[in-house]
N, C-alpha and C positions, 0 to 999 in steps of 0.2 A: 453483471449482465450487459451493461453498456459497452464495456470494453470488449467484451467476447462478440457482441454484434458487430463492432467496428473491426474487430480482427476478421471476422467471416467476410465482411463487405469488401476490405482492403487486401484480402490474402495475407495479411502481415501476421505472423505469430507472436504471442505474448511470451517474453522469456520464462523459462520454466522456474527460475530462481525468485520471480516476483510474484508476491501475492497482494492482494488489497481487500480493504474492508470499507464500508461507508454506504450511505444511501443517497441517491440524486433526487433533488425535488424537481417539479415541472418547471421551476424558475431557474434551474442551472446551478443550484448550491450543493455542496457535499455536506451532509448532515452528520452530527455527532452520533456515535455508537456507543453501545454498552459492551462490557465484556472484553475490552481491549487486553487485558492481562493474560486471560484464557486464550484468546486467539493468537496473541503473540507466542505463548508457549507451545500451542499446536504447531504453528508456523515453524518454529524452531525445530520441533521434533521431526517435522516433515523435510527438514534441509533447506528451507527457505532463507535467502540471504538479505532480500529487500521486501518491505512491507510497506504499501501506501495506505496512509491513514488520513481521516479528516483532521484538517487543522484544529478544530475545536477539541480534539482529543490529545493534543501535544502534551497538555499538563498531566495526562494519565501515564505518561512514560515512566514517571516517578515509581509506579507501582510494580514495574516489570522487573524481574530478577536481573542481576548484573550479568549473569552469563548469557542470558538471552539477548541483552542489549549490545554485548561484545561481538556477537556473531551475526546481528541483524541490523541493517541500516533503516530507519524508520523515516519515511519521507511524508511530511504532512502537506495536505493540498486542501484548497478551499473551492476549486472549479473543476467541473469534469474534464475541461480541455488541457489542464495539468495532468490529470490522470493519463490521458492519452498520449499526451507528448512524452511522459515517462515511459509508458508502456511500449511505445514504438519507435523510441530513440536508443541507439546503442550506449550503453552505460561506458562512460570513460575513465572511471575510477571509482572506488569506494570509500565513502567518507561515513564514518559511524557517528551516532550520537550518543 
């Protein structure tokens, strides 16, 4: 929601190949989420190539099927400012985890 609001105010679109999951606290932290495996598989089926995830979920990448990890770049973040930078900066290349 925060990225959608920022997009609306700045008139900058979020890339169609970018998805994100997480919750932002009132103090500005990105919190760990549940169901990363299922969300990653759904993103893969939808043709998403990059997914922003909470830094605290990085260890959960082990559970994601290899085929999904081959096609999706997972970008761990801990602050909302990192999310906005990724969402509104042109990607320069694709590195996979």
